[in-house]
C-alpha positions in Angstrom: 0.0 0.0 0.0 1.5 3.3 -1.1 1.2 6.4 1.1 -0.5 9.5 -0.5 2.1 12.3 -0.8 1.4 15.1 1.6 -0.1 18.3 0.3 2.0 21.4 0.1 0.6 23.0 3.2 1.4 19.9 5.2 4.9 19.7 3.8 5.5 23.4 4.7 4.7 22.6 8.3 6.2 19.1 8.8 8.9 18.4 6.2 12.5 18.2 7.5 11.6 18.8 11.2 13.9 16.9 13.6 12.5 14.7 16.3 13.6 16.8 19.2 14.2 14.7 22.4 12.8 17.5 24.5 9.5 17.6 22.6 9.9 20.9 20.6 7.6 20.7 17.5 10.3 22.6 15.5 14.0 22.0 14.9 16.1 23.8 17.5 18.7 26.3 16.5 22.2 24.8 16.6 24.5 27.8 16.8 27.6 25.7 17.2 30.2 26.0 14.5 31.6 22.4 15.0 30.3 19.1 16.2 32.1 16.4 18.2 32.3 12.6 17.4 32.8 9.5 19.6 35.6 8.2 17.3 37.8 8.8 14.2 35.8 6.2 12.4 32.6 8.1 13.1 34.2 11.3 11.8 35.2 9.5 8.6 31.7 8.0 8.1 30.3 11.6 7.9 33.2 13.2 6.0 33.3 10.4 3.4 29.5 10.4 3.0 28.7 6.9 4.4 26.4 8.4 7.1 24.5 11.7 7.3 25.4 13.9 10.1 26.6 17.3 11.4 30.2 18.3 11.0 30.9 22.0 10.5 28.4 24.8 10.0 30.2 26.7 7.2 29.9 23.5 5.1 26.1 23.5 5.8 26.5 20.3 7.8 24.5 21.7 10.7 21.2 20.1 11.9 19.2 23.4 11.7 20.4 24.0 8.1 19.9 20.5 7.0 16.4 20.4 8.4 15.6 23.6 6.4 17.0 22.2 3.3 14.8 19.1 3.5 11.8 21.4 3.9 12.9 23.5 0.9 13.4 20.4 -1.3 9.9 19.3 -0.3 8.3 22.6 -1.4 9.5 22.1 -5.0 9.3 18.3 -4.9 13.0 18.2 -5.5 15.5 15.5 -4.5 17.7 18.0 -2.7 18.2 21.7 -1.9 21.0 23.9 -0.7 20.3 27.0 1.4 22.4 30.1 0.8 23.0 33.4 2.6 21.1 35.3 -0.3 19.4 34.7 -3.6 22.4 36.2 -5.4 24.7 33.7 -3.6 22.6 30.8 -4.9 22.7 32.2 -8.5 26.4 32.8 -8.5 27.2 29.3 -7.2 25.0 27.8 -9.8 26.5 30.0 -12.6 30.1 29.1 -11.5 29.2 25.4 -11.5 27.3 25.1 -14.8 27.7 28.3 -16.7 31.4 28.3 -17.5 30.9 27.7 -21.2 28.2 30.4 -21.4 24.9 31.4 -19.9 21.8 32.4 -21.8 19.5 34.8 -19.9 16.0 35.0 -21.3 13.9 38.1 -20.8 13.9 40.5 -18.0 15.7 39.7 -14.7 16.6 41.2 -11.4 19.1 44.0 -11.9 21.7 42.4 -9.8 21.5 39.2 -11.9 21.9 41.2 -15.1 24.9 43.0 -13.7 26.5 39.7 -12.6 26.0 38.2 -16.0 27.0 41.2 -18.1 29.8 42.8 -16.0 31.3 40.4 -13.4 31.3 36.9 -14.9 32.7 37.9 -18.3 35.9 39.1 -16.4 36.3 35.4 -15.4 35.9 34.3 -19.0 32.2 33.3 -18.6 30.2 34.7 -21.5 26.6 35.9 -21.0 24.0 36.0 -23.8 20.7 37.9 -23.5 17.6 37.2 -25.5 14.2 38.9 -25.1 11.0 37.1 -25.3 10.6 37.7 -29.0 14.1 36.6 -29.7 13.8 32.9 -28.6 14.4 31.7 -32.2 18.1 32.5 -31.6 18.3 30.2 -28.6 19.4 27.0 -30.5 22.3 28.8 -32.2 23.6 30.0 -28.8 23.4 26.5 -27.4 25.2 25.1 -30.5 28.0 27.6 -29.7 28.5 25.9 -26.4 26.3 27.8 -23.8 25.7 25.2 -21.1 23.0 26.9 -19.0 19.7 28.6 -19.8 18.4 30.9 -17.0 15.2 32.9 -16.8 12.5 34.2 -14.5 8.9 33.5 -15.0 7.0 35.7 -14.3 9.7 38.2 -15.0 10.7 41.4 -13.1 8.9 43.8 -13.6 6.8 43.1 -16.6 5.5 39.7 -15.4 6.3 38.2 -18.8 5.7 34.4 -19.1 8.2 31.9 -20.4 7.2 28.4 -21.4 9.3 26.3 -19.0 8.5 23.0 -20.7 9.2 24.2 -24.3 12.4 25.9 -23.3 13.6 22.9 -21.3 13.0 20.7 -24.3 15.1 22.9 -26.6 18.0 23.2 -24.0 18.1 19.5 -23.2 18.2 18.6 -26.9 21.5 20.6 -27.0 22.9 19.1 -23.7 22.3 22.3 -21.7 20.8 22.7 -18.2 17.8 24.9 -17.4 17.5 27.0 -14.2 14.3 28.9 -13.4 14.1 31.7 -10.9 10.8 31.0 -9.2 10.9 33.9 -6.7 7.9 35.8 -8.1 5.7 32.8 -8.4 6.7 30.9 -5.3 6.3 27.1 -4.9 2.6 27.7 -4.1 1.9 28.9 -7.6 4.4 27.1 -9.8 6.9 24.2 -9.7 9.4 24.4 -12.6 11.0 21.0 -11.9 7.7 19.3 -12.7 7.7 21.2 -16.0 11.2 20.0 -17.1 13.6 22.5 -15.5 16.8 21.1 -13.9 17.2 23.7 -11.2 14.9 26.1 -9.3 16.4 29.2 -7.6 14.7 31.4 -5.1 15.5 34.7 -3.4 14.2 33.3 -0.1 14.3 36.9 1.2 11.0 37.4 -0.7 7.9 35.1 -0.5 9.7 32.2 1.3 10.8 34.5 4.1 7.7 36.6 3.7 8.2 39.1 6.5 11.0 41.4 5.3 13.2 40.3 8.2 15.7 37.9 6.7 18.1 37.5 3.7 18.5 34.1 2.2 18.5 32.0 -1.0 17.7 28.5 -2.1 18.6 26.2 -4.9 16.7 23.0 -5.6 17.2 20.1 -8.0 18.4 16.5 -8.4 21.0 15.3 -5.9 23.7 14.5 -8.5 23.2 17.8 -10.2 23.4 19.8 -7.0 26.4 17.9 -5.7 29.1 20.0 -7.4 27.4 23.3 -6.4 28.1 22.4 -2.7 31.9 23.0 -3.0 31.4 26.5 -4.5 29.0 27.3 -1.7 31.4 26.0 1.0 34.5 27.7 -0.3 32.9 31.0 -1.2 31.4 31.2 2.3 27.9 31.4 1.0 26.1 29.1 3.5 23.1 30.4 5.4 23.5 31.0 9.2 21.7 28.6 11.5 19.7 31.5 13.1 18.5 32.6 9.7 17.8 29.0 8.7 15.5 28.6 11.7 13.8 32.0 10.9 13.2 30.9 7.3 11.8 27.5 8.4 9.4 29.4 10.6 8.2 31.5 7.7 7.8 28.5 5.4 5.2 27.1 7.7 2.7 29.8 6.8 3.8 30.1 3.1 0.6 28.8 1.5 -1.7 30.8 3.6 0.2 34.0 2.9 0.6 33.5 -0.9 -3.0 32.4 -1.5 -4.2 35.6 0.3 -1.8 37.7 -1.8 -2.9 36.0 -5.0 -6.6 36.9 -4.3 -5.8 40.5 -3.2 -3.5 41.1 -6.2 -6.3 40.0 -8.6 -8.7 42.5 -7.0 -6.2 45.3 -7.3 -5.5 44.4 -10.9 -9.2 44.4 -11.8 -9.7 47.7 -10.0 -6.8 49.4 -11.7 -7.8 48.3 -15.2 -10.7 50.7 -15.1 -9.0 53.6 -13.5 -8.7 56.7 -15.8 -5.2 57.5 -14.4 -3.8 54.0 -15.3 -2.7 53.4 -18.9 -2.0 49.7 -18.5 -2.1 46.9 -15.9 0.3 43.9 -16.2 -0.9 40.9 -14.2 -0.8 37.3 -15.4 -4.4 36.6 -14.1 -6.0 39.2 -16.4 -7.6 37.7 -19.6 -6.1 40.4 -21.7 -2.5 39.9 -20.4 -0.3 38.7 -23.2 0.8 35.6 -21.4 -2.5 34.7 -19.8 -3.0 31.3 -21.6 0.5 30.2 -20.7 0.1 31.4 -17.1 -3.1 29.3 -16.8 -1.2 26.3 -18.1 1.9 26.4 -15.9 0.7 28.3 -12.8 -1.8 27.4 -10.1 -2.2 31.0 -8.9 -1.1 34.2 -10.5 0.9 35.7 -7.7 1.1 38.8 -5.6 3.0 41.0 -8.0 1.5 43.4 -10.5 2.8 46.4 -12.5 0.8 49.4 -13.4 1.7 52.0 -15.9 0.6 55.6 -15.0 -0.7 58.0 -17.6 1.5 61.1 -17.8 4.9 59.4 -17.8 7.7 59.0 -15.3 7.1 62.2 -13.3 3.4 61.3 -12.9 4.4 57.8 -11.6 6.8 59.3 -9.2 4.1 61.6 -7.8 1.7 58.6 -7.3 4.4 56.6 -5.6 5.2 59.5 -3.2 1.5 59.9 -2.3 0.8 56.3 -1.4 0.3 55.8 2.4 -0.3 52.0 2.9 2.1 51.0 0.2 5.6 51.6 1.5 8.0 53.1 -1.0 10.7 50.4 -0.9 12.5 47.8 -3.1 12.1 44.1 -2.5 8.8 42.2 -2.4 6.9 39.2 -1.0 6.4 40.5 2.6 3.2 40.9 4.6 3.3 44.6 4.0 2.5 46.1 0.5 5.4 47.8 -1.3 5.7 50.0 -4.3 8.8 50.7 -6.4 9.4 52.6 -9.6 11.7 50.1 -11.5 13.6 52.9 -13.3 14.8 54.2 -9.9 15.6 50.9 -8.1 15.6 47.4 -9.6 16.6 48.5 -13.1 18.2 51.8 -12.4 21.5 50.4 -13.6 20.3 49.9 -17.1 20.5 52.7 -19.6 17.2 54.4 -20.6 17.6 52.8 -24.1 18.0 49.3 -22.6 15.0 49.8 -20.4 13.0 50.9 -23.4 14.2 47.9 -25.4 12.9 45.7 -22.6 9.6 47.4 -22.3 10.3 48.9 -18.9 9.0 52.5 -19.0 9.6 55.2 -16.5 5.8 55.3 -15.9 5.8 51.8 -14.4 5.1 51.2 -10.7 5.7 47.6 -9.5 3.4 46.7 -6.6 4.1 43.9 -4.2 0.8 43.1 -2.5 0.8 42.2 1.2 -1.8 41.0 3.6 -3.7 44.2 4.1 -7.4 44.4 3.3 -7.9 44.6 -0.5 -10.4 47.5 -0.3 -8.0 49.5 1.8 -5.2 49.0 -0.7 -7.5 50.0 -3.6 -8.5 53.1 -1.7 -4.9 54.0 -1.2 -4.1 53.7 -4.9 -7.2 55.7 -5.7 -6.2 58.6 -3.5 -2.7 58.7 -4.8 -4.0 58.6 -8.4 -6.5 61.4 -7.8 
């Protein structure tokens, strides 16, 4: 008799938790840097991989971190997961492991990711290639030239563009390349890229996984054999998450489905309200039927997320005035927290791009990116209306 796999909400609460001898329902925080053994033979069993166990915290071999990683893997139905000190740490370790022959970045991405791929990694001899959504026909030729990793967000930051994970994975795998999907905007509640054919899922756990704007962390999920070589990069670059942050993140994951499902519903209400506002030129939200990627979003997402972007009539100066007048929406970068945030991408996440490059990517100065929190939907709509008035 087979056991029915636990639902996501159950996994968020119970996966990875240690059986504490004192009865704690949650894994304790092991702040120790090193762990003792009864014998040299026992040390070698752990060092040489014959037995699982704690060894040294910088290696990630710490019970609190290992418990978190088991929970993270369960969220994406992955064989394994590594926890990092930030999302950028997770990306850089992945890129250094699998991108040395070239990395193809599709569509828009976080500004730090674009800078890493275009400015830092090329100094190490790692080429970066950039294709927009309407340039995917060029992907096979880049893969034939030797690019070994295809990386993309879906939905993207900040236009919420959708990329077909299954179709892109099929193309990449036909050329022997790996596929990594940044699932930060969607979260595991709304989308599971591994189930659609991707090899790796990366998260800025600072965002929805953390969910309270009080921790910085990253996560990388995938098959055990594929993740194994990433471990050494994380260890030797000092990118491992701290035990205290690991425990804090595990705490947040227990409420992940409740938070994200509420944010999904509220974001949809805001998107519908803003569509009819005379001061709004355009609303970008995957759950709207007139959104360009709506059909694809319905096919590969279970929920449409808590992020939406509105374009204000009157241009960049008008958008700045609206952002400055908002009261419930805090004017701040980042996303995914219980509080609603607003940011003008041209001043924060994509400020490092030239105006010409932002225009090429469809990121106008009039755009405001909204991260919807857990406030009442009507109160948030009222806040937007008063700022737009």
